[in-house]
GULUMVO-411532 format. One line per 4 residues: number of its first residue (from 1); their letters; for each residue x, y, z of N, C-alpha, C. Coordinates in steps of 0.02 Angstrom, whole numbers, plus 50000, padded with zeros to 5 digits. Layout:
NUM) A) X/Y/Z/X/Y/Z/X/Y/Z ~ ...
***
This chain:
1) MDAA) 50601/49714/51026/50660/49730/51027/50679/49740/51101 ~ 50621/49751/51150/50626/49759/51199/50661/49697/51247 ~ 50648/49660/51233/50644/49595/51258/50729/49578/51230 ~ 50747/49609/51162/50802/49567/51136/50859/49642/51171
5) LRLP) 50861/49689/51192/50910/49763/51198/50889/49767/51283 ~ 50910/49722/51295/50930/49736/51388/51001/49758/51415 ~ 51020/49820/51449/51065/49829/51439/51090/49836/51517 ~ 51130/49828/51571/51117/49806/51664/51126/49884/51670
9) GQVN) 51073/49917/51730/51047/49969/51777/51014/49995/51707 ~ 51022/49961/51664/50979/50029/51594/50920/50021/51568 ~ 50835/50058/51584/50765/50020/51562/50776/50086/51499 ~ 50712/50035/51447/50712/50056/51410/50655/50086/51405
13) AWTM) 50647/50151/51359/50586/50185/51359/50569/50221/51287 ~ 50540/50177/51257/50514/50161/51206/50470/50234/51158 ~ 50487/50280/51128/50458/50327/51107/50477/50358/51029 ~ 50449/50420/51006/50445/50434/50940/50507/50473/50944
17) PIKG) 50579/50468/50900/50632/50530/50915/50577/50601/50923 ~ 50561/50650/50871/50540/50702/50857/50504/50731/50939 ~ 50442/50666/50950/50417/50675/50992/50445/50671/51084 ~ 50512/50638/51090/50538/50640/51120/50584/50699/51145
21) RIDM) 50595/50719/51086/50670/50784/51084/50627/50839/51105 ~ 50565/50829/51087/50519/50917/51088/50507/50883/51172 ~ 50467/50851/51197/50466/50806/51279/50520/50843/51325 ~ 50588/50821/51305/50657/50829/51339/50656/50887/51332
25) LTTG) 50651/50920/51280/50651/51008/51274/50620/51041/51329 ~ 50540/51026/51303/50523/51078/51370/50494/51057/51440 ~ 50522/51008/51444/50499/50961/51536/50571/50949/51569 ~ 50622/50917/51516/50678/50882/51536/50653/50805/51550
29) VRTP) 50585/50767/51528/50587/50719/51526/50572/50691/51464 ~ 50590/50616/51443/50569/50605/51389/50510/50544/51370 ~ 50506/50532/51444/50427/50476/51454/50386/50518/51483 ~ 50348/50470/51460/50249/50498/51458/50262/50517/51535
33) VGIK) 50300/50487/51607/50274/50519/51674/50351/50513/51709 ~ 50367/50564/51738/50413/50572/51756/50437/50603/51839 ~ 50459/50607/51891/50453/50613/51959/50537/50661/51932 ~ 50524/50710/51968/50592/50767/51987/50572/50780/52052
37) IFGD) 50627/50750/52114/50651/50746/52180/50687/50805/52167 ~ 50696/50849/52200/50682/50926/52245/50736/50920/52319 ~ 50800/50927/52329/50815/50937/52374/50897/50965/52408 ~ 50913/50975/52446/50980/51008/52449/51045/50938/52458
41) DIDT) 51031/50877/52456/51095/50840/52481/51084/50775/52402 ~ 51129/50752/52350/51116/50739/52308/51107/50651/52328 ~ 51158/50637/52374/51141/50560/52409/51062/50555/52417 ~ 51036/50607/52451/50961/50571/52485/50931/50584/52429
45) IEGL) 50943/50619/52369/50903/50613/52312/50879/50548/52288 ~ 50955/50542/52266/50957/50455/52249/50924/50420/52275 ~ 50945/50402/52362/50893/50348/52388/50834/50360/52365 ~ 50793/50428/52382/50722/50457/52373/50706/50409/52291
49) GAEA) 50726/50405/52240/50745/50415/52200/50735/50334/52172 ~ 50759/50287/52212/50779/50211/52221/50727/50190/52243 ~ 50694/50231/52329/50622/50190/52342/50586/50231/52304 ~ 50568/50257/52265/50502/50272/52222/50515/50228/52160
53) ERLL) 50577/50207/52142/50558/50157/52089/50559/50100/52099 ~ 50571/50069/52189/50542/50017/52205/50482/50005/52206 ~ 50438/50065/52255/50368/50063/52263/50320/50083/52189 ~ 50343/50119/52137/50297/50112/52073/50329/50048/52016
57) GGVP) 50364/50003/52051/50375/49966/52014/50326/49900/51975 ~ 50307/49887/52027/50237/49863/52030/50181/49857/52010 ~ 50149/49933/51990/50102/50004/51998/50098/49921/51916 ~ 50008/49924/51898/49999/49919/51869/49989/49958/51800
61) GTRG) 50035/49963/51739/50036/49991/51695/50107/50040/51662 ~ 50151/50020/51725/50207/50043/51729/50244/49969/51690 ~ 50279/50013/51633/50302/49946/51574/50371/49983/51602 ~ 50408/50024/51618/50500/50034/51629/50485/50100/51697
65) IYAE) 50540/50096/51747/50544/50127/51776/50622/50118/51794 ~ 50633/50194/51791/50714/50205/51792/50718/50247/51848 ~ 50768/50252/51926/50767/50315/51935/50832/50326/51922 ~ 50875/50400/51904/50948/50404/51883/50974/50392/51978
69) RTSG) 51044/50354/51951/51088/50368/51976/51164/50414/51985 ~ 51168/50447/52037/51183/50484/52036/51275/50500/52069 ~ 51300/50464/52094/51330/50475/52144/51383/50420/52139 ~ 51400/50397/52050/51450/50335/52050/51495/50354/51996
73) GYFV) 51524/50431/52018/51584/50467/51974/51636/50469/52034 ~ 51688/50486/52012/51774/50477/52048/51795/50552/52021 ~ 51816/50594/52070/51841/50639/52075/51919/50624/52112 ~ 51933/50692/52074/52037/50675/52129/52035/50754/52164
77) DIDL) 52020/50726/52219/52020/50810/52255/52086/50818/52295 ~ 52104/50905/52271/52187/50916/52306/52163/50992/52349 ~ 52171/50967/52400/52178/50982/52486/52241/51024/52494 ~ 52214/51078/52481/52297/51132/52484/52276/51136/52560
81) KRDR) 52350/51131/52589/52352/51167/52689/52395/51219/52658 ~ 52367/51265/52702/52391/51338/52692/52429/51345/52740 ~ 52449/51323/52787/52534/51309/52827/52584/51277/52805 ~ 52572/51233/52757/52631/51209/52715/52654/51280/52649
85) LARY) 52596/51315/52610/52584/51357/52575/52665/51428/52599 ~ 52616/51436/52674/52656/51511/52695/52723/51487/52706 ~ 52731/51399/52727/52807/51405/52740/52844/51384/52650 ~ 52822/51418/52602/52882/51411/52565/52840/51476/52528
89) GLVV) 52797/51513/52547/52788/51591/52529/52746/51589/52469 ~ 52715/51540/52460/52634/51516/52416/52556/51557/52445 ~ 52535/51563/52392/52447/51568/52391/52417/51543/52355 ~ 52363/51519/52378/52299/51473/52354/52305/51482/52284
93) GDVQ) 52290/51543/52281/52260/51568/52178/52321/51534/52131 ~ 52385/51572/52170/52442/51566/52119/52463/51494/52113 ~ 52437/51440/52173/52455/51364/52168/52387/51334/52096 ~ 52329/51372/52130/52265/51338/52077/52282/51360/52023
97) AELM) 52309/51432/52005/52347/51447/51919/52383/51403/51898 ~ 52438/51403/51943/52494/51318/51903/52451/51276/51910 ~ 52425/51253/51941/52373/51172/51906/52342/51172/51860 ~ 52275/51243/51842/52251/51241/51794/52280/51208/51711
101) SAIG) 52327/51256/51712/52400/51276/51682/52410/51196/51652 ~ 52454/51153/51720/52476/51115/51696/52437/51031/51705 ~ 52375/51046/51722/52337/50987/51717/52297/50996/51663 ~ 52267/51055/51665/52210/51070/51628/52226/51095/51561
105) GENI) 52273/51126/51573/52313/51155/51499/52298/51248/51486 ~ 52312/51237/51458/52332/51344/51436/52348/51355/51372 ~ 52304/51400/51344/52349/51418/51271/52367/51459/51302 ~ 52424/51475/51237/52494/51522/51258/52500/51534/51167
109) TLTV) 52465/51527/51145/52466/51568/51072/52431/51557/51012 ~ 52438/51560/50982/52379/51557/50916/52433/51549/50844 ~ 52385/51486/50806/52433/51486/50746/52416/51507/50701 ~ 52426/51557/50640/52393/51572/50590/52397/51535/50522
113) EGRE) 52352/51496/50480/52381/51456/50424/52329/51465/50386 ~ 52342/51537/50363/52273/51568/50295/52256/51587/50330 ~ 52173/51590/50327/52113/51623/50371/52099/51572/50433 ~ 52115/51525/50446/52107/51483/50487/52162/51478/50548
117) RFPL) 52140/51530/50614/52183/51522/50680/52142/51474/50714 ~ 52219/51426/50749/52221/51370/50797/52249/51382/50867 ~ 52229/51384/50903/52262/51392/50971/52289/51345/50986 ~ 52343/51345/51021/52409/51321/51049/52398/51291/51156
121) SVRY) 52398/51249/51166/52391/51221/51233/52420/51183/51237 ~ 52469/51203/51308/52525/51162/51347/52496/51148/51413 ~ 52513/51091/51432/52489/51033/51471/52543/50988/51493 ~ 52529/50942/51537/52570/50894/51548/52578/50834/51521
125) PRER) 52611/50776/51506/52585/50745/51457/52544/50695/51493 ~ 52495/50668/51459/52444/50626/51485/52479/50559/51527 ~ 52533/50535/51528/52567/50490/51590/52597/50516/51660 ~ 52606/50590/51654/52602/50596/51709/52562/50665/51739
129) RDEV) 52497/50631/51732/52424/50676/51762/52368/50621/51759 ~ 52405/50547/51748/52338/50507/51745/52317/50455/51817 ~ 52387/50466/51856/52365/50421/51920/52379/50473/51961 ~ 52357/50477/52041/52355/50526/52085/52442/50524/52085
133) EELG) 52471/50481/52094/52538/50484/52119/52569/50502/52062 ~ 52574/50525/52020/52583/50555/51955/52565/50655/51974 ~ 52521/50651/51997/52490/50716/51999/52552/50748/52086 ~ 52569/50699/52128/52602/50733/52176/52647/50744/52133
137) AVRV) 52680/50747/52104/52756/50737/52038/52742/50835/52044 ~ 52679/50859/52021/52661/50923/51993/52712/50972/52015 ~ 52764/51012/51986/52787/51055/52006/52743/51117/52020 ~ 52761/51163/52057/52727/51234/52078/52798/51288/52104
141) SSPS) 52810/51321/52065/52851/51397/52073/52827/51429/52142 ~ 52889/51422/52175/52874/51474/52251/52926/51522/52212 ~ 52923/51594/52257/52951/51640/52242/53016/51644/52245 ~ 53039/51616/52289/53119/51615/52291/53142/51569/52230
145) GAAV) 53127/51550/52190/53127/51523/52130/53128/51419/52134 ~ 53112/51402/52172/53126/51332/52207/53040/51315/52166 ~ 53084/51242/52144/53019/51201/52114/52960/51156/52186 ~ 52934/51165/52188/52891/51140/52251/52842/51082/52220
149) PLAQ) 52878/50995/52244/52812/50952/52228/52757/50961/52243 ~ 52709/50961/52212/52649/50981/52252/52617/50926/52292 ~ 52626/50849/52308/52625/50810/52378/52651/50860/52437 ~ 52711/50897/52411/52732/50943/52488/52681/50990/52517
153) IADI) 52634/50988/52473/52576/51065/52490/52514/51045/52495 ~ 52512/50987/52476/52445/50963/52481/52421/50886/52489 ~ 52364/50866/52481/52334/50799/52521/52305/50786/52438 ~ 52316/50724/52385/52286/50714/52357/52255/50660/52350
157) RLGP) 52188/50659/52323/52166/50570/52340/52111/50597/52300 ~ 52090/50515/52271/52040/50519/52243/51963/50499/52264 ~ 51910/50509/52264/51838/50483/52302/51798/50503/52275 ~ 51745/50455/52268/51653/50476/52250/51647/50524/52269
161) GPSM) 51595/50526/52207/51551/50589/52192/51495/50582/52141 ~ 51472/50634/52148/51427/50654/52090/51443/50648/52014 ~ 51413/50573/51966/51451/50596/51903/51388/50635/51865 ~ 51338/50668/51890/51302/50739/51861/51252/50755/51909
165) IRDE) 51254/50816/51903/51205/50867/51942/51175/50881/51909 ~ 51101/50899/51945/51049/50933/51907/51022/50965/51959 ~ 51014/51049/51921/50976/51107/51957/50929/51152/51918 ~ 50900/51145/51966/50806/51165/51918/50785/51199/51979
169) NGRL) 50755/51253/51951/50725/51320/52002/50783/51324/52069 ~ 50866/51318/52050/50879/51334/52131/50910/51292/52158 ~ 50860/51216/52172/50893/51158/52203/50913/51109/52159 ~ 50952/51079/52188/50972/50991/52172/50912/50955/52142
173) AGYV) 50917/50932/52105/50867/50891/52069/50876/50819/52049 ~ 50843/50763/52070/50842/50697/52018/50780/50675/51990 ~ 50786/50623/51935/50757/50606/51884/50738/50560/51901 ~ 50644/50546/51892/50624/50461/51925/50597/50431/51849
177) YIDV) 50620/50408/51809/50603/50404/51708/50536/50355/51738 ~ 50476/50349/51691/50412/50287/51704/50387/50282/51645 ~ 50392/50237/51584/50357/50239/51547/50292/50198/51569 ~ 50234/50224/51551/50176/50189/51532/50147/50176/51474
181) AGRD) 50122/50119/51486/50083/50080/51450/49994/50038/51461 ~ 49960/50056/51423/49905/50006/51433/49849/50066/51497 ~ 49862/50103/51490/49805/50147/51568/49822/50222/51549 ~ 49778/50257/51560/49768/50327/51569/49844/50361/51587
185) LGGY) 49863/50403/51596/49932/50462/51630/49904/50478/51690 ~ 49812/50516/51693/49807/50557/51746/49762/50490/51792 ~ 49754/50417/51778/49741/50401/51828/49823/50360/51863 ~ 49841/50333/51797/49928/50317/51832/49952/50345/51882
189) VAEA) 49951/50421/51871/49949/50491/51933/49965/50478/51991 ~ 49884/50472/51951/49834/50461/52044/49861/50425/52086 ~ 49848/50357/52072/49880/50299/52086/49942/50298/52119 ~ 49980/50325/52091/50044/50315/52103/50069/50388/52153
193) KGIL) 50066/50433/52166/50043/50507/52190/50027/50448/52287 ~ 49956/50414/52278/49927/50403/52330/50004/50369/52358 ~ 50009/50300/52306/50074/50274/52341/50119/50312/52376 ~ 50161/50327/52326/50233/50394/52359/50191/50415/52427
197) KSGL) 50156/50427/52428/50105/50467/52502/50123/50417/52570 ~ 50097/50362/52555/50081/50322/52612/50164/50286/52627 ~ 50192/50264/52557/50268/50255/52565/50335/50285/52551 ~ 50343/50311/52549/50391/50376/52534/50395/50427/52576
201) RLPP) 50448/50427/52644/50463/50474/52682/50493/50499/52671 ~ 50488/50582/52646/50522/50646/52625/50560/50680/52692 ~ 50621/50705/52684/50637/50708/52737/50623/50798/52729 ~ 50596/50837/52786/50617/50912/52787/50646/50932/52752
205) GYSL) 50607/50998/52692/50648/51017/52630/50648/50999/52565 ~ 50608/50932/52578/50634/50891/52508/50541/50881/52478 ~ 50551/50880/52386/50481/50887/52372/50482/50850/52310 ~ 50401/50829/52298/50409/50763/52243/50381/50858/52200
209) LFSG) 50389/50824/52101/50340/50827/52073/50330/50820/52004 ~ 50273/50796/51993/50281/50760/51933/50283/50770/51885 ~ 50320/50783/51827/50320/50805/51756/50305/50775/51685 ~ 50334/50775/51652/50333/50737/51580/50264/50759/51550
213) QYEF) 50247/50728/51487/50171/50717/51458/50124/50735/51514 ~ 50117/50705/51568/50086/50726/51630/50083/50792/51639 ~ 50125/50826/51641/50137/50898/51649/50090/50924/51586 ~ 50087/50922/51534/50063/50945/51486/49970/50952/51495
217) MERV) 49959/50908/51533/49906/50854/51539/49856/50898/51579 ~ 49900/50926/51650/49881/50936/51676/49858/51054/51681 ~ 49922/51072/51614/49919/51132/51608/49873/51149/51570 ~ 49846/51082/51520/49775/51084/51473/49730/51098/51521
221) RERM) 49710/51036/51575/49662/51036/51632/49635/51111/51630 ~ 49693/51152/51657/49697/51216/51707/49654/51270/51656 ~ 49679/51246/51582/49663/51305/51521/49602/51287/51490 ~ 49590/51229/51524/49507/51195/51493/49461/51221/51538
225) KVVL) 49478/51229/51598/49430/51267/51646/49399/51343/51648 ~ 49446/51376/51590/49415/51446/51580/49404/51401/51490 ~ 49449/51384/51456/49424/51403/51414/49314/51362/51384 ~ 49309/51310/51414/49251/51273/51409/49181/51328/51453
229) PLTL) 49206/51353/51505/49154/51416/51514/49161/51473/51467 ~ 49214/51476/51440/49180/51528/51389/49164/51517/51313 ~ 49165/51462/51305/49158/51420/51236/49065/51446/51233 ~ 49034/51407/51308/48980/51402/51326/48935/51460/51336
233) FLVF) 48986/51515/51356/48949/51600/51359/48969/51624/51292 ~ 48995/51626/51251/48997/51624/51181/48947/51622/51124 ~ 48951/51550/51152/48871/51504/51092/48817/51554/51143 ~ 48810/51572/51181/48756/51571/51236/48741/51664/51218
237) LLIQ) 48795/51693/51203/48784/51759/51157/48764/51762/51090 ~ 48804/51750/51064/48769/51723/50987/48686/51698/50990 ~ 48689/51651/51024/48611/51643/50993/48558/51695/51015 ~ 48570/51713/51104/48530/51757/51099/48522/51835/51064
241) MNTR) 48600/51854/51037/48587/51914/50989/48546/51889/50933 ~ 48572/51830/50906/48479/51794/50846/48433/51805/50873 ~ 48415/51758/50913/48352/51742/50961/48323/51814/50945 ~ 48341/51836/51019/48327/51909/51052/48269/51880/51130
245) SYAK) 48296/51810/51129/48225/51775/51171/48290/51738/51209 ~ 48278/51729/51281/48313/51697/51313/48287/51628/51334 ~ 48227/51636/51338/48171/51570/51319/48202/51542/51261 ~ 48202/51546/51207/48237/51534/51134/48294/51525/51152
249) TFIV) 48363/51558/51198/48411/51523/51178/48408/51485/51234 ~ 48389/51450/51286/48395/51413/51328/48364/51337/51290 ~ 48324/51354/51263/48299/51300/51214/48326/51264/51165 ~ 48367/51315/51145/48416/51289/51080/48473/51256/51123
253) LLAV) 48493/51275/51209/48543/51251/51213/48545/51190/51264 ~ 48468/51175/51256/48459/51086/51291/48500/51045/51252 ~ 48500/51066/51192/48554/51014/51146/48609/50983/51158 ~ 48644/51049/51206/48721/51042/51229/48694/50958/51277
257) PFSL) 48677/50942/51342/48672/50901/51383/48656/50838/51369 ~ 48584/50838/51272/48575/50793/51244/48630/50754/51207 ~ 48670/50790/51162/48736/50780/51130/48802/50757/51189 ~ 48808/50776/51254/48853/50744/51322/48814/50660/51330
261) IGVV) 48764/50646/51343/48744/50571/51347/48779/50548/51264 ~ 48792/50547/51207/48805/50527/51161/48898/50519/51172 ~ 48909/50581/51197/48981/50562/51207/48993/50523/51258 ~ 48965/50508/51308/48970/50479/51358/48984/50391/51332
265) WILY) 48916/50386/51292/48899/50309/51267/48967/50296/51236 ~ 48975/50342/51186/49026/50324/51149/49103/50302/51180 ~ 49141/50359/51221/49186/50332/51249/49196/50281/51270 ~ 49135/50268/51310/49121/50180/51336/49114/50148/51284
269) LLGY) 49097/50145/51251/49097/50093/51185/49158/50091/51158 ~ 49216/50145/51159/49271/50119/51106/49312/50151/51155 ~ 49306/50142/51214/49359/50095/51275/49412/50201/51279 ~ 49382/50242/51267/49422/50299/51261/49408/50332/51348
273) RMSV) 49467/50355/51347/49464/50416/51427/49460/50479/51390 ~ 49445/50545/51433/49458/50594/51440/49546/50621/51432 ~ 49539/50650/51370/49594/50675/51351/49601/50755/51310 ~ 49655/50777/51287/49650/50825/51281/49620/50808/51221
277) GVWA) 49634/50793/51181/49564/50774/51086/49511/50753/51115 ~ 49490/50726/51155/49416/50718/51174/49380/50814/51192 ~ 49412/50831/51233/49395/50903/51246/49392/50942/51180 ~ 49434/50923/51146/49427/50970/51079/49369/50948/51035
281) GIIA) 49364/50884/51047/49280/50873/51012/49249/50891/51038 ~ 49203/50893/51110/49161/50904/51144/49165/50993/51119 ~ 49217/51006/51126/49203/51101/51098/49197/51109/51028 ~ 49195/51073/50988/49199/51076/50914/49102/51071/50906
285) LLGV) 49078/50996/50955/49026/50978/50958/48977/51002/50984 ~ 48984/51085/51019/48947/51128/51054/48910/51174/51000 ~ 48966/51191/50970/48951/51243/50897/48900/51224/50846 ~ 48914/51125/50835/48851/51088/50779/48788/51108/50838
289) DAET) 48808/51088/50902/48753/51083/50927/48674/51137/50925 ~ 48719/51203/50944/48711/51264/50916/48667/51262/50863 ~ 48693/51266/50812/48672/51245/50737/48591/51221/50722 ~ 48617/51144/50744/48555/51123/50744/48491/51128/50780
293) GVFM) 48516/51137/50851/48480/51187/50897/48425/51250/50866 ~ 48486/51301/50838/48437/51350/50810/48411/51324/50711 ~ 48425/51282/50690/48385/51254/50636/48331/51224/50665 ~ 48340/51198/50698/48271/51161/50739/48192/51197/50772
297) LLYL) 48224/51255/50789/48179/51311/50818/48167/51348/50764 ~ 48200/51357/50705/48191/51420/50665/48126/51379/50616 ~ 48124/51314/50606/48084/51299/50558/48000/51267/50617 ~ 47989/51270/50691/47942/51279/50729/47920/51348/50739
301) DLSY) 47960/51392/50722/47949/51431/50719/47906/51480/50670 ~ 47920/51445/50621/47904/51483/50547/47847/51438/50522 ~ 47820/51396/50543/47733/51369/50561/47726/51357/50602 ~ 47736/51400/50670/47684/51430/50717/47669/51518/50700
305) EGMK) 47686/51542/50682/47694/51615/50650/47637/51605/50583 ~ 47666/51561/50533/47609/51553/50484/47546/51536/50501 ~ 47517/51523/50542/47467/51456/50558/47436/51521/50619 ~ 47480/51567/50649/47445/51617/50682/47428/51673/50651
309) RRGL) 47462/51710/50586/47463/51728/50519/47382/51711/50492 ~ 47388/51654/50483/47294/51647/50456/47253/51648/50500 ~ 47270/51661/50554/47217/51655/50607/47187/51584/50624 ~ 47244/51540/50613/47205/51467/50651/47252/51453/50708
313) MRTA) 47257/51478/50744/47300/51468/50791/47252/51497/50855 ~ 47179/51435/50883/47157/51481/50921/47152/51413/50984 ~ 47163/51355/50975/47162/51301/51034/47244/51254/51032 ~ 47240/51219/51093/47306/51176/51100/47296/51132/51040
317) ADLK) 47247/51108/51039/47248/51069/50959/47284/51098/50883 ~ 47247/51171/50894/47311/51192/50818/47384/51196/50846 ~ 47397/51217/50900/47464/51201/50902/47498/51165/50916 ~ 47483/51088/50920/47514/51037/50923/47529/51007/50865
321) EAVL) 47474/51035/50813/47464/51028/50731/47517/51075/50702 ~ 47542/51133/50721/47598/51168/50705/47665/51148/50718 ~ 47646/51126/50768/47716/51102/50810/47732/51023/50759 ~ 47695/50987/50753/47704/50943/50715/47717/50934/50649
325) HGAV) 47694/50974/50627/47709/51004/50556/47801/51044/50543 ~ 47803/51076/50593/47869/51127/50594/47913/51052/50609 ~ 47913/51018/50675/47955/50937/50667/47974/50889/50617 ~ 47905/50902/50588/47917/50846/50505/47960/50884/50460
329) KRIR) 47936/50949/50455/47963/50992/50395/48054/50992/50406 ~ 48079/50953/50468/48132/50994/50485/48188/50907/50501 ~ 48131/50847/50475/48169/50808/50486/48226/50771/50418 ~ 48200/50813/50354/48234/50803/50294/48282/50825/50302
333) PKMM) 48291/50911/50316/48358/50932/50329/48411/50917/50397 ~ 48361/50889/50427/48403/50875/50489/48460/50793/50454 ~ 48415/50739/50444/48451/50704/50405/48528/50718/50370 ~ 48517/50757/50321/48565/50786/50290/48642/50800/50312
337) TVGT) 48601/50856/50384/48644/50866/50411/48686/50825/50463 ~ 48679/50766/50461/48704/50742/50528/48736/50672/50464 ~ 48688/50657/50413/48739/50626/50362/48799/50617/50325 ~ 48803/50710/50322/48852/50726/50319/48930/50738/50326
341) TFLG) 48900/50753/50430/48934/50764/50475/48987/50686/50470 ~ 48949/50625/50477/48935/50542/50473/49000/50528/50417 ~ 48988/50547/50368/49034/50544/50285/49093/50560/50297 ~ 49106/50627/50347/49149/50655/50357/49184/50625/50407
345) LLPV) 49170/50606/50452/49205/50587/50523/49226/50508/50522 ~ 49174/50491/50494/49170/50414/50507/49247/50376/50474 ~ 49254/50409/50428/49349/50383/50390/49388/50378/50434 ~ 49393/50428/50485/49444/50449/50537/49427/50408/50593
349) MWAQ) 49349/50383/50609/49372/50346/50656/49382/50270/50645 ~ 49379/50232/50570/49413/50175/50545/49472/50185/50535 ~ 49534/50224/50558/49603/50246/50538/49630/50169/50591 ~ 49683/50160/50567/49711/50106/50601/49760/50146/50652
353) SYDL) 49783/50131/50735/49824/50151/50759/49880/50169/50738 ~ 49917/50132/50672/49946/50161/50637/49997/50210/50594 ~ 49922/50245/50583/49913/50283/50525/49933/50328/50569 ~ 49968/50391/50536/50004/50463/50564/49949/50511/50584
357) GADV) 49947/50506/50669/49906/50550/50711/49845/50510/50715 ~ 49838/50451/50704/49755/50418/50705/49733/50420/50792 ~ 49779/50413/50829/49748/50418/50890/49707/50474/50933 ~ 49783/50531/50881/49715/50593/50909/49679/50608/50877
361) TKRI) 49651/50605/50812/49588/50620/50775/49533/50581/50791 ~ 49560/50521/50812/49513/50485/50825/49469/50505/50879 ~ 49490/50525/50913/49462/50550/50984/49432/50620/50995 ~ 49477/50642/50939/49444/50716/50918/49373/50706/50887
365) AAPM) 49360/50661/50848/49289/50646/50813/49243/50604/50850 ~ 49265/50561/50874/49234/50512/50932/49184/50541/50947 ~ 49179/50605/50997/49118/50660/51047/49085/50689/50970 ~ 49105/50713/50909/49052/50726/50872/49002/50661/50861
369) VGGI) 49047/50621/50845/48986/50563/50818/48949/50531/50833 ~ 48955/50508/50921/48899/50497/50976/48872/50540/50983 ~ 48900/50608/50989/48853/50685/51025/48794/50698/50972 ~ 48813/50697/50904/48774/50714/50830/48730/50671/50825
373) FVSF) 48739/50595/50839/48683/50552/50844/48648/50555/50870 ~ 48667/50556/50955/48604/50564/50996/48550/50631/50996 ~ 48592/50677/50979/48585/50741/51004/48525/50754/50927 ~ 48529/50711/50880/48473/50693/50789/48420/50688/50839
377) LMEL) 48405/50630/50860/48347/50595/50902/48332/50621/50961 ~ 48350/50649/51000/48330/50699/51063/48299/50756/51032 ~ 48329/50807/50991/48297/50874/50977/48231/50818/50918 ~ 48221/50793/50893/48163/50770/50859/48121/50758/50884
381) AVYP) 48135/50723/50947/48084/50683/51004/48057/50756/51064 ~ 48109/50774/51088/48114/50851/51124/48109/50888/51119 ~ 48124/50921/51083/48122/51013/51060/48045/51023/51052 ~ 48003/50981/50986/47945/51004/50973/47881/50993/51063
385) AIYY) 47913/50944/51108/47859/50949/51186/47881/51006/51224 ~ 47945/51013/51203/47957/51082/51227/47916/51149/51209 ~ 47939/51147/51149/47926/51216/51125/47854/51216/51122 ~ 47823/51156/51129/47749/51158/51129/47701/51176/51191
389) LWKK) 47740/51158/51236/47714/51178/51347/47751/51256/51330 ~ 47792/51268/51301/47822/51362/51311/47760/51387/51288 ~ 47745/51387/51230/47704/51402/51186/47620/51398/51206 ~ 47616/51341/51249/47532/51321/51253/47524/51397/51314
393) RSIR) 47559/51399/51343/47543/51469/51406/47481/51527/51382 ~ 47532/51542/51302/47489/51596/51287/47419/51566/51238 ~ 47395/51533/51239/47336/51496/51208/47279/51488/51251 ~ 47229/51496/51248/47162/51498/51279/47148/51420/51283
397) G) 47135/51395/51309/47080/51311/51296/47139/51260/51248
***
């Protein structure tokens, strides 16, 4: 479709209809990336947009780029001459009112047809207002009763002007639409900013703002700076309230860096980049890590306290046996936890790109699959050793 549908001066941007409408309503840009150029002059803004289009056209990942052309319109300018108006006793307001009625039309009455009401508007016929010369023949009534042609009291000309004027945050604006494919938006925008910074010279008072889906990503990134630390703090608080020991809490939280290793590996193998979906999966993984870490610590504590109550905890060898016994008993429930998680998430990983929502759900599930797998191995191998070193300090010999 992209090859077959080519219109001169237009660039295709393929997107989902509902998604495109939502993006348009929230940011004003329906393409993945958009550049908003703010300034005080429409022509300067258009020139900056055209230059940005030229500079970014060759950036890898640019499937299409189009800068708005805002100066393609024509307007009829009626310049009223005050000295001529004074000659006929006319004022600007009266002339403008008559022009509005003669050219634009004015409602003079209302027709009633049953329950329906229709306004009746009167103005000059189309053939009397289609040409500049015809507009000059429009009659304006003077206080003396004379009908003065418009051409005698004003200069009428057809001049170029903007076909569309955008205004945002109290400033004139122009948009550059960029359709990105084959790379992440963050990397693309970073490269585009570098190119524009070195190649596009902004006059004083003009500025650029990257918008579109990239604006959502930046907003989420700022929110994640709060959500992630808050999530870790809440997990730490809940574990500490449960174990009533800071040492045990830190041991449980060691599962977090273990699982993050798996997240990095699986993202690399699948070719995924960091996104909102990946961060959501990492946050969900934090809860699963805390759960499995608490269970491992529980089994080690039960084995240790059991031998201690029986009076068998006398040497480091006894401690090692208790830790080994607790860790072995944890293998089966740990495998069941990991197995059920995999059974629930692997079908999501097998989804195809054309399945509804697959692109997002796969990036949420991927960190959990990789993180839980590595966490399973690391907790069984590292947790018992750390627990042994911690408890060994309280045993003599």
